[in-house]
N, C-alpha and C positions, 0 to 999 in steps of 0.2 A: 475557448481558452481553457487550459488545464484547470480542473477543479471548479469551474463555473457550473451553475445549475444545468446548463445545456450539455456540458461535457459529461457531467455525472449521469444525466439521462441517457446519453449516447453510450456511455460505458456500461450502464445497466442492460441496455438492449444487446450490446455485444456479449455480456456475460450470459444473458438468457439464451443467446444463439449457441454458445459453446458449452452451456451447463451440463448437457448430457455426456460430454467428453471429459469433464473435469473430475478427477478422483478427489474424495474428501481428504483433507490434510491429515498427516500422521500426527503432527504436533497440534495441541489445542492452545489457544491463547485468546484472552479478552484484553484488547489493547485500545486505549483512547489515543487519538492523534490530534494534535493541534498544529495547524500550519499557519505560520506567521508571514507577514509581508506579501500576501497575495495582492497582485496589482488591481484586482477588480472589486475588492471589498475593503471597507474600513474595519479594522479589528483583525479577527482571525477566522480561519475555516476549521470547524470542528467535525471530526469524523471518528470512526471506530472500525475495528476488525474483531469479529467474534467467530472463531472457527469451531466453537463447541457444537454448532448446529450443522457442521459439514460444509459450510460456505467459506469461500476465500475472497468474496467481494467486499471491499470497504463500503461502509455505509455512513450516512450523515449523522451528526450528533454524537454525544458522548454516552457511554454506558455507566450505569451505577456499579461501583465496586469492581473496576477492572483489575487485571493482574499487573498491568503497568500502563504508564502514560508516556507518550513521546511528544516532544515539541521540536518541530523541524521548520527551517525556512522554506518558503515556497520553491525557490530555484533548486534546492537540494531534493525536495520531494519530487519535483518534475524529473530531475536527472535519474533518480532511483526508479520511479514507477514507469516513466515513458521511455527514457533513453537507456534504461537498464544498466546504468553505470554503478554496479554494486561495489566496486572498489571505493567509491565515494562514501559508502556507509561507514566503514571503519575510520577513514580519514576524518570525516565530519564528526563522528562520535568522539574520537580522541582529541580533536581540536575544540570540543565544547559547542560546536554549532548545532548538534543534535543533543537534546537533553532528554534523559530517561529517568523516570521515577518509578520505583517498584522493582520487580524481578528482572534484572538485566539479563540473566541467563536465558530467559525466554527469547529475547531478541537474537542472542547468539545461536540458540537451537534452531531458530527459523533460518538463519543464514547458512547453517551447516547441512540443510536438507539437499540431497543430491537427486535431481530428477532422472527418471528413466529416459531412454532415447525417445519414446513416444511422448512423454510429458514435455521434453525439451522441444520437440517438433511442434506440439500444440502451443507451448509458450511463445515460440517464435512467431507463429501465425497470429496469436492474440496480440502480441506486442506490435507487429506490423500494422494491425488494424487499429490499435490504440494510437499509434503514431499518426495514422492517417486522419484521425478525428481531432488531433491536437495541433493547435496553432502555436 
């Protein structure tokens, strides 16, 4: 199940498999993510993204002193990360379903990054594999 401990472990294995083909991100961000309404846990799922070390893989727990914090419902997180329905990002943000505290321009900068054809091909391969491990 998406974001369960098993899913996170499988996603890490997938990341490790593809790590040698992933370019470090051009934009750096330290972002905490709180996912609400996950069906497998009471409370919330806490995670973060810290691209300052060249990694693009989300990790568990929250960072101290992030650039921004995002609160997102489970289903929207799934649509964004697994289904790649990026048009939902702006709709969900504008409707207040996604809450952002901190430097909102960092989220917008991440959205504006255009992948090269090679990066797009790699992304499609990774997404297909993520979808295969997601129920």
